[in-house]
Residue frames relative to the residue before (quaternion, step in Angstrom):
aa qw qx qy qz dx dy dz
M 1.0000 0.0000 0.0000 0.0000 0.00 0.00 0.00
K 0.3882 -0.7264 0.5244 0.2158 3.53 -0.88 1.00
L 0.6786 -0.4982 0.3577 0.4041 3.53 -1.31 0.38
T 0.6391 0.5320 -0.3273 0.4487 3.59 0.97 -0.84
D 0.6518 0.5088 -0.3129 0.4673 3.58 0.96 -0.84
A 0.6510 0.5129 -0.3147 0.4627 3.57 0.97 -0.83
L 0.6561 0.5060 -0.3124 0.4647 3.59 0.99 -0.79
I 0.6395 0.5192 -0.3255 0.4643 3.60 0.97 -0.83
L 0.6780 0.4868 -0.2909 0.4676 3.57 0.89 -0.94
S 0.6558 0.5107 -0.3145 0.4586 3.61 0.95 -0.82
L 0.6588 0.5014 -0.3078 0.4689 3.57 0.96 -0.83
A 0.6354 0.5227 -0.3274 0.4647 3.58 1.02 -0.78
L 0.6739 0.4831 -0.3045 0.4688 3.59 0.91 -0.83
A 0.6245 0.5230 -0.3390 0.4707 3.60 1.04 -0.71
L 0.6611 0.4989 -0.3095 0.4671 3.59 0.97 -0.81
I 0.6067 0.5363 -0.3555 0.4669 3.59 1.10 -0.61
V 0.6562 0.5002 -0.3118 0.4711 3.59 0.93 -0.87
I 0.6486 0.4980 -0.3162 0.4809 3.59 0.96 -0.85
G 0.6527 0.5255 -0.3119 0.4478 3.58 0.96 -0.82
I 0.6450 0.5027 -0.3190 0.4791 3.57 1.01 -0.79
H 0.6435 0.5162 -0.3226 0.4642 3.57 0.96 -0.82
Q 0.6706 0.4880 -0.2983 0.4725 3.58 0.94 -0.87
T 0.6096 0.5462 -0.3530 0.4533 3.59 1.06 -0.66
I 0.6752 0.4900 -0.2959 0.4652 3.57 0.94 -0.87
T 0.7587 0.4083 -0.2230 0.4560 3.59 0.85 -0.93
V 0.8075 0.2749 -0.1231 0.5072 3.61 0.80 -1.00
G 0.5416 -0.5701 0.4351 0.4386 3.55 0.92 -0.94
I 0.7147 -0.4723 0.3065 0.4150 3.53 -1.30 0.21
T 0.6232 0.5515 -0.3584 0.4231 3.59 1.04 -0.61
G 0.6726 0.4917 -0.2948 0.4679 3.58 1.09 -0.62
S 0.7391 0.4089 -0.2246 0.4859 3.57 1.14 -0.51
Y 0.4227 0.7454 -0.4457 0.2591 3.59 1.25 -0.21
A 0.6701 0.5072 -0.3106 0.4441 3.60 0.85 -0.93
F 0.6553 0.5123 -0.3142 0.4576 3.59 0.95 -0.85
L 0.6857 0.4858 -0.2892 0.4584 3.56 0.90 -0.91
M 0.6586 0.5014 -0.3173 0.4628 3.61 0.99 -0.75
M 0.6253 0.5115 -0.3405 0.4811 3.60 1.05 -0.68
A 0.6336 0.5268 -0.3256 0.4637 3.58 1.04 -0.78
V 0.6499 0.5043 -0.3160 0.4727 3.59 0.95 -0.83
G 0.6421 0.5236 -0.3173 0.4613 3.58 0.98 -0.82
L 0.6642 0.4870 -0.3043 0.4786 3.59 0.97 -0.81
L 0.6383 0.5158 -0.3339 0.4636 3.59 1.02 -0.69
F 0.6228 0.5157 -0.3359 0.4831 3.59 1.06 -0.70
W 0.6514 0.5144 -0.3088 0.4644 3.57 0.97 -0.89
F 0.6351 0.5268 -0.3192 0.4661 3.60 1.01 -0.83
Q 0.6697 0.4943 -0.2961 0.4685 3.58 0.93 -0.90
L 0.6277 0.5345 -0.3282 0.4611 3.58 1.03 -0.78
R 0.6614 0.5004 -0.3046 0.4683 3.59 0.93 -0.88
R 0.6492 0.5088 -0.3217 0.4650 3.62 0.99 -0.80
T 0.6590 0.5085 -0.3095 0.4598 3.58 0.94 -0.88
Q 0.6615 0.4941 -0.3087 0.4722 3.59 0.94 -0.83
A 0.6380 0.5227 -0.3341 0.4562 3.60 1.00 -0.72
V 0.6527 0.4986 -0.3151 0.4755 3.59 0.98 -0.79
E 0.6557 0.5074 -0.3144 0.4624 3.60 0.95 -0.83
N 0.6585 0.5003 -0.3125 0.4674 3.58 0.95 -0.83
K 0.6409 0.5185 -0.3238 0.4643 3.57 1.03 -0.75
S 0.6817 0.4725 -0.2963 0.4735 3.59 0.94 -0.83
D 0.6155 0.5387 -0.3495 0.4570 3.62 1.10 -0.63
I 0.6535 0.5072 -0.3125 0.4669 3.56 0.97 -0.82
Q 0.6923 0.4769 -0.2832 0.4616 3.59 0.93 -0.84
S 0.7022 0.4875 -0.2855 0.4333 3.61 1.01 -0.68
K 0.5677 0.5922 -0.4003 0.4085 3.60 1.17 -0.35
P 0.3984 -0.7104 0.5147 0.2676 3.59 -0.83 0.89
K 0.4484 -0.6764 0.5129 0.2798 3.54 -1.09 0.74
P 0.4805 -0.6668 0.4772 0.3110 3.58 -0.94 0.82
K 0.4476 -0.6851 0.5109 0.2633 3.54 -1.06 0.84
K 0.4315 -0.6820 0.5261 0.2683 3.51 -1.08 0.73
K 0.3968 -0.7125 0.5295 0.2334 3.54 -0.97 0.89
K 0.3325 -0.7176 0.5757 0.2077 3.51 -1.03 0.83
S 0.1792 -0.7980 0.5661 0.1028 3.55 -0.88 0.91
């Protein structure tokens, strides 16, 4: 996991905790923004992971060019 991925995931989890706290103290209307930002970050994290796996499989599936003998 790259540093950027770890930061995105950590921020999303922190926003979830803040959202839960706001839900308990203020109500769902006060925590909606925090929870939606957390969901957006989780989607972004999943997108980055999926793209990394696809790029890794593309690199592995490409055949290596043969060296010409002179």
